[in-house]
Residue frames relative to the residue before (quaternion, step in Angstrom):
aa qw qx qy qz dx dy dz
M 1.0000 0.0000 0.0000 0.0000 0.00 0.00 0.00
I 0.3769 -0.7323 0.5226 0.2205 3.57 -0.85 0.94
R 0.0697 -0.8099 0.5823 -0.0055 3.54 -0.78 1.11
N 0.7834 0.2525 -0.1025 0.5585 3.57 1.23 -0.52
I 0.2024 -0.7552 0.6151 0.1018 3.54 -1.03 0.91
V 0.1104 -0.8013 0.5880 0.0008 3.56 -0.65 1.20
L 0.1224 -0.8541 0.5053 -0.0126 3.54 -0.43 1.28
D 0.4050 -0.6185 0.6171 0.2694 3.48 -1.16 0.76
M 0.4376 -0.7043 0.4925 0.2643 3.60 -1.18 0.40
G 0.7573 0.4016 -0.2308 0.4604 3.61 0.57 -1.14
N 0.8525 0.0363 -0.0987 0.5120 3.54 -0.76 1.16
V 0.6136 0.4185 -0.3846 0.5481 3.53 1.26 0.58
L 0.7819 0.1816 -0.0967 0.5884 3.58 1.01 -0.85
L 0.7978 0.1490 -0.0513 0.5820 3.57 0.91 -0.96
D 0.4870 -0.6961 0.4675 0.2445 3.54 -1.15 0.76
F 0.0842 -0.7861 0.6120 0.0199 3.58 -0.12 1.30
N 0.1534 0.8091 -0.5336 0.1925 3.56 -0.24 1.33
P 0.2371 -0.8075 0.5237 0.1325 3.62 0.04 1.24
E 0.5914 0.5793 -0.3835 0.4093 3.62 1.04 -0.61
F 0.6032 0.5510 -0.3485 0.4594 3.59 1.07 -0.67
V 0.6615 0.5042 -0.2888 0.4740 3.56 0.99 -0.89
L 0.6629 0.5041 -0.3020 0.4640 3.57 0.91 -0.90
D 0.6476 0.5121 -0.3186 0.4656 3.59 0.97 -0.80
A 0.6657 0.5278 -0.3007 0.4334 3.57 1.04 -0.77
F 0.8282 0.2846 -0.1021 0.4720 3.59 0.91 -0.88
C 0.7020 0.4386 -0.2674 0.4933 3.60 1.22 -0.25
S 0.3531 -0.7654 0.5106 0.1694 3.55 -1.11 0.74
F 0.7938 0.2536 -0.1010 0.5435 3.57 1.12 -0.61
D 0.6033 -0.5726 0.4109 0.3732 3.58 -1.14 0.58
E 0.6412 0.5204 -0.3396 0.4502 3.59 0.95 -0.80
E 0.6239 0.5361 -0.3278 0.4646 3.57 1.02 -0.83
K 0.6488 0.5130 -0.3072 0.4706 3.57 0.95 -0.89
D 0.6681 0.5230 -0.3075 0.4307 3.56 0.86 -0.97
V 0.6689 0.4991 -0.2997 0.4623 3.56 0.93 -0.90
I 0.7055 0.4597 -0.2753 0.4638 3.59 0.82 -0.96
R 0.5910 0.5536 -0.3653 0.4593 3.58 1.05 -0.66
K 0.6990 0.4880 -0.2675 0.4491 3.55 0.82 -1.07
E 0.7760 0.3946 -0.2059 0.4470 3.56 0.74 -1.03
L 0.7334 0.3973 -0.2388 0.4972 3.60 1.02 -0.70
F 0.8035 0.3315 -0.1717 0.4636 3.56 0.47 -1.20
E 0.7589 0.3245 -0.1923 0.5308 3.59 1.15 -0.58
G 0.5206 0.6510 -0.4042 0.3766 3.58 1.28 -0.02
P 0.6979 -0.5050 0.3131 0.3998 3.59 -1.25 0.34
E 0.5854 0.6146 -0.3748 0.3730 3.59 1.12 -0.58
W 0.5820 0.5912 -0.3931 0.3966 3.59 1.10 -0.57
A 0.6899 0.4533 -0.2743 0.4932 3.57 0.88 -0.94
L 0.6066 0.5548 -0.3557 0.4447 3.59 1.07 -0.68
G 0.6416 0.5103 -0.3190 0.4756 3.58 1.05 -0.73
D 0.6682 0.4971 -0.3014 0.4643 3.57 0.92 -0.90
R 0.6939 0.4552 -0.2759 0.4850 3.58 1.10 -0.63
G 0.5298 -0.6683 0.3894 0.3480 3.57 1.26 -0.11
D 0.4485 0.7010 -0.4471 0.3278 3.57 1.25 0.22
I 0.7703 0.1103 -0.0838 0.6225 3.58 1.23 -0.49
K 0.4479 -0.6598 0.5300 0.2882 3.55 -1.32 0.31
D 0.6510 -0.5190 0.3770 0.4059 3.56 -1.18 0.49
K 0.6597 0.5447 -0.3144 0.4114 3.58 0.93 -0.90
D 0.6664 0.5152 -0.2979 0.4491 3.61 1.22 -0.42
R 0.4925 0.7161 -0.4216 0.2584 3.61 1.18 -0.41
F 0.6333 0.5471 -0.3521 0.4190 3.61 0.86 -0.89
D 0.6996 0.4815 -0.2824 0.4460 3.57 0.76 -1.02
L 0.6740 0.5015 -0.2955 0.4549 3.58 1.07 -0.69
V 0.7314 0.4309 -0.2225 0.4795 3.58 1.13 -0.65
K 0.5760 0.6826 -0.3672 0.2599 3.58 1.00 -0.85
D 0.6445 0.5446 -0.3402 0.4151 3.61 1.01 -0.68
R 0.6691 0.4680 -0.2986 0.4941 3.58 1.24 -0.27
V 0.6793 0.4457 -0.2619 0.5209 3.59 1.32 -0.02
P 0.5287 -0.6333 0.4488 0.3435 3.63 -0.85 0.88
E 0.5925 -0.6214 0.3847 0.3389 3.57 -0.97 0.89
K 0.6135 0.5700 -0.3548 0.4156 3.59 1.05 -0.66
Y 0.7008 0.4311 -0.2653 0.5026 3.60 1.23 -0.33
H 0.4136 0.7565 -0.4469 0.2387 3.60 1.24 -0.02
E 0.6188 0.5343 -0.3707 0.4406 3.61 0.98 -0.65
A 0.6665 0.4811 -0.2982 0.4852 3.58 0.93 -0.87
L 0.6313 0.5289 -0.3313 0.4604 3.58 1.00 -0.81
R 0.6375 0.5272 -0.3276 0.4565 3.57 0.93 -0.86
N 0.6697 0.4944 -0.3044 0.4631 3.59 0.87 -0.90
C 0.6696 0.4938 -0.3022 0.4653 3.57 0.93 -0.89
A 0.6785 0.4991 -0.2926 0.4527 3.59 0.96 -0.85
D 0.7550 0.4071 -0.2112 0.4687 3.57 0.94 -0.89
R 0.8088 0.2774 -0.1105 0.5067 3.57 1.09 -0.64
W 0.2599 0.8114 -0.4938 0.1738 3.58 1.21 0.42
D 0.6135 0.5926 -0.3540 0.3835 3.59 1.11 -0.54
I 0.4200 0.6939 -0.4886 0.3217 3.63 1.20 0.09
C 0.6459 0.5271 -0.3278 0.4445 3.60 1.17 -0.43
M 0.6028 0.6236 -0.3520 0.3520 3.58 1.18 -0.43
E 0.1925 0.7751 -0.5603 0.2195 3.51 0.53 1.28
P 0.5938 -0.5876 0.4016 0.3753 3.61 -1.09 0.62
L 0.4547 -0.6320 0.5520 0.2985 3.53 -1.11 0.71
T 0.6023 -0.5705 0.4140 0.3747 3.57 -1.11 0.66
G 0.8177 0.2222 -0.1959 0.4935 3.53 -0.76 1.10
A 0.4680 0.7126 -0.4354 0.2893 3.60 1.24 -0.19
R 0.6671 0.4884 -0.3142 0.4666 3.61 0.84 -0.91
E 0.6619 0.5124 -0.3097 0.4511 3.55 0.90 -0.95
F 0.6260 0.5312 -0.3338 0.4632 3.58 1.03 -0.75
C 0.6591 0.5019 -0.3085 0.4674 3.60 0.89 -0.91
E 0.6549 0.5051 -0.3091 0.4695 3.57 0.99 -0.83
Y 0.6069 0.5459 -0.3450 0.4633 3.59 1.07 -0.72
V 0.6623 0.5175 -0.3053 0.4476 3.57 0.83 -1.04
K 0.7016 0.4717 -0.2750 0.4578 3.56 0.82 -1.00
S 0.6879 0.4979 -0.2927 0.4396 3.58 0.89 -0.91
H 0.6888 0.4551 -0.2803 0.4897 3.59 1.19 -0.41
G 0.6434 -0.6204 0.2855 0.3458 3.53 1.23 0.52
Y 0.4974 0.6365 -0.4453 0.3863 3.58 1.22 0.24
G 0.4742 -0.5860 0.5543 0.3529 3.52 -1.24 0.41
I 0.1181 -0.7988 0.5875 0.0530 3.58 -1.00 0.76
Y 0.0195 -0.8135 0.5753 -0.0829 3.53 -0.71 1.20
V 0.2488 -0.7111 0.6299 0.1890 3.53 -1.33 0.39
L 0.0134 0.7592 -0.6502 0.0270 3.55 -1.00 0.93
S 0.1371 0.8430 -0.4888 0.1779 3.55 -0.08 1.33
N 0.3868 -0.6109 0.6281 0.2875 3.50 -1.30 0.55
A 0.2875 0.7526 -0.5422 0.2388 3.59 -0.50 1.13
S 0.4646 -0.6689 0.5156 0.2662 3.53 -1.22 0.63
D 0.7484 -0.4213 0.2744 0.4326 3.56 -1.30 0.02
L 0.5694 0.6025 -0.3897 0.4011 3.61 1.17 -0.40
F 0.4035 0.7266 -0.4553 0.3194 3.60 1.28 -0.24
Y 0.7150 0.4811 -0.2582 0.4366 3.56 0.89 -0.97
T 0.6007 0.5212 -0.3628 0.4856 3.58 1.31 -0.04
Y 0.7978 0.3358 -0.1772 0.4683 3.59 0.72 -1.01
F 0.6383 0.5795 -0.3604 0.3562 3.61 0.92 -0.77
P 0.6593 0.5158 -0.3443 0.4251 3.66 0.87 -0.73
R 0.5400 0.5827 -0.4216 0.4371 3.61 1.21 -0.14
F 0.6208 0.5254 -0.3251 0.4826 3.57 1.25 -0.43
L 0.7320 -0.2200 0.1840 0.6179 3.56 0.72 -1.13
P 0.5657 -0.5869 0.4329 0.3848 3.62 -1.05 0.59
L 0.5937 -0.5873 0.4071 0.3700 3.57 -1.04 0.69
D 0.6986 0.4822 -0.2892 0.4425 3.58 0.98 -0.77
F 0.4198 0.6559 -0.4886 0.3934 3.59 1.26 0.22
F 0.7217 0.4339 -0.2133 0.4954 3.55 1.11 -0.82
N 0.5390 -0.6048 0.4755 0.3430 3.53 -1.23 0.48
G 0.7912 -0.1008 0.0568 0.6005 3.55 1.23 -0.44
V 0.1165 -0.7638 0.6320 0.0604 3.55 -1.17 0.70
F 0.0561 -0.8140 0.5765 -0.0423 3.55 -0.54 1.24
V 0.0752 -0.8204 0.5662 -0.0272 3.57 -0.41 1.30
S 0.5403 -0.6879 0.3799 0.3008 3.57 -0.65 1.16
S 0.6747 0.5281 -0.3154 0.4080 3.59 0.88 -0.90
D 0.6007 0.5579 -0.3597 0.4456 3.60 1.22 -0.35
Y 0.7709 0.3591 -0.1542 0.5030 3.56 1.20 -0.54
L 0.4053 -0.7528 0.4410 0.2730 3.59 1.33 0.15
M 0.6361 0.4536 -0.3604 0.5097 3.54 0.94 0.98
L 0.2567 -0.7776 0.5626 0.1137 3.55 -1.27 0.42
K 0.4586 -0.5623 0.5908 0.3528 3.52 -1.31 0.40
P 0.6285 -0.1228 -0.7602 -0.1096 1.63 -2.16 1.25
D 0.2456 0.7693 -0.5526 0.2062 3.64 1.09 0.49
V 0.4926 -0.6900 0.4406 0.2953 3.59 -0.68 1.06
K 0.5695 0.6231 -0.3783 0.3799 3.60 1.14 -0.59
I 0.6418 0.5312 -0.3517 0.4269 3.62 0.97 -0.70
Y 0.6516 0.4974 -0.3200 0.4750 3.59 1.03 -0.72
E 0.6464 0.5157 -0.3165 0.4649 3.56 1.00 -0.81
T 0.6520 0.5058 -0.3113 0.4713 3.57 1.01 -0.81
F 0.6171 0.5395 -0.3274 0.4700 3.58 1.04 -0.80
L 0.6785 0.4901 -0.2977 0.4591 3.61 0.79 -0.98
E 0.6606 0.5066 -0.3045 0.4628 3.58 0.96 -0.87
K 0.6432 0.5475 -0.3296 0.4218 3.58 0.91 -0.91
Y 0.7951 0.3059 -0.1510 0.5014 3.57 0.89 -0.92
G 0.4642 -0.7183 0.4247 0.2970 3.58 1.26 0.19
L 0.4054 0.7294 -0.4538 0.3125 3.57 1.06 0.78
K 0.3957 -0.6701 0.5715 0.2604 3.53 -1.26 0.55
A 0.5277 -0.6701 0.4190 0.3114 3.58 -0.75 1.05
E 0.6977 0.4976 -0.2856 0.4290 3.58 0.88 -0.92
E 0.6619 0.4798 -0.3055 0.4882 3.60 1.26 -0.21
C 0.6399 0.5185 -0.3114 0.4740 3.60 1.32 0.06
L 0.1606 -0.7246 0.6593 0.1204 3.53 -1.21 0.71
F 0.1652 -0.7930 0.5831 0.0620 3.55 -0.60 1.18
V 0.1286 -0.8035 0.5811 0.0131 3.56 -0.78 1.12
D 0.1486 0.7735 -0.5958 0.1570 3.58 -0.68 1.14
D 0.4717 -0.6805 0.4796 0.2905 3.58 -1.15 0.54
R 0.6984 0.4543 -0.2652 0.4853 3.60 1.23 -0.24
E 0.5001 -0.6844 0.4553 0.2724 3.55 -0.89 1.01
D 0.6417 0.5241 -0.3467 0.4397 3.62 0.96 -0.76
N 0.6608 0.5024 -0.3125 0.4618 3.59 1.05 -0.70
T 0.6481 0.4838 -0.3344 0.4839 3.60 0.98 -0.71
E 0.6154 0.5427 -0.3506 0.4514 3.60 1.06 -0.66
G 0.6307 0.5308 -0.3316 0.4588 3.59 1.01 -0.76
A 0.6579 0.4989 -0.2997 0.4780 3.56 0.99 -0.85
R 0.6182 0.5455 -0.3387 0.4533 3.58 1.04 -0.78
K 0.6460 0.5223 -0.3159 0.4584 3.58 1.01 -0.82
A 0.6690 0.4733 -0.2897 0.4943 3.57 1.20 -0.55
G 0.6173 -0.5986 0.3251 0.3936 3.59 1.29 0.10
M 0.5161 0.6539 -0.4092 0.3723 3.57 1.29 0.07
N 0.4805 -0.5723 0.5642 0.3510 3.53 -1.32 0.38
T 0.1172 -0.8230 0.5542 0.0430 3.60 -1.00 0.70
F 0.0544 -0.7600 0.6464 0.0399 3.50 -1.34 0.45
R 0.2747 -0.7516 0.5748 0.1710 3.56 -0.83 0.98
F 0.3118 -0.7769 0.5274 0.1452 3.55 -0.62 1.21
E 0.0533 -0.8067 0.5886 -0.0066 3.53 -0.87 1.03
G 0.7741 -0.4080 0.1732 0.4520 3.55 1.11 0.70
N 0.7201 0.4153 -0.2415 0.5007 3.59 1.20 -0.20
Y 0.3134 -0.7747 0.5213 0.1728 3.58 -0.43 1.22
E 0.5606 0.5952 -0.3960 0.4179 3.59 1.13 -0.50
D 0.6249 0.5331 -0.3374 0.4599 3.59 1.07 -0.69
V 0.6329 0.5112 -0.3310 0.4780 3.59 1.05 -0.74
I 0.6488 0.5218 -0.3173 0.4540 3.58 0.88 -0.93
K 0.6274 0.5300 -0.3277 0.4670 3.58 1.00 -0.82
R 0.6562 0.5058 -0.3084 0.4674 3.58 0.95 -0.88
I 0.6416 0.5251 -0.3226 0.4567 3.58 0.99 -0.80
T 0.7531 0.4316 -0.2243 0.4430 3.55 0.77 -1.06
E 0.4991 0.6386 -0.4266 0.4014 3.59 1.27 -0.07
N 0.7047 0.4690 -0.2528 0.4685 3.60 1.18 -0.55
């Protein structure tokens, strides 16, 4: 029986959209292409999510791979990328539904230290029964260890949890840890249906 709903954050609750950031701070397609590749697709992004570096360090770590003429745009993208982290339509209402129907509600997200700046604009951290951010634990989804550590931290039984993520590799990692899983494709009604089937 499902008693706890465990939610990814990016593209499940908040809209992680690097293209929005690039459009806001870049003037040319080439500039966008370079910054996309080096900042958002470069190794530093995962290093931040794993807690190996801080968000404030990203510009300095990436800048040598980006032409100097693009450094102002790179700085803005590196320091202000969270402008895209707006709630998906229906996300708050979905969270309120889950909580009001007596389920435990948790967040389990790959995220850097900036999480604690932008996420509380969505809902207060204490709205949730638990918030588990990868960079605090020096690990990343889909490594099965992160799910096991999450379950241990909150004293949860894997078979009583439904993990919701937009990425198949992340749901597969949770499945290996014994959790029920659901791949989110944009419709909270589908998640609710999955919850109420149990």
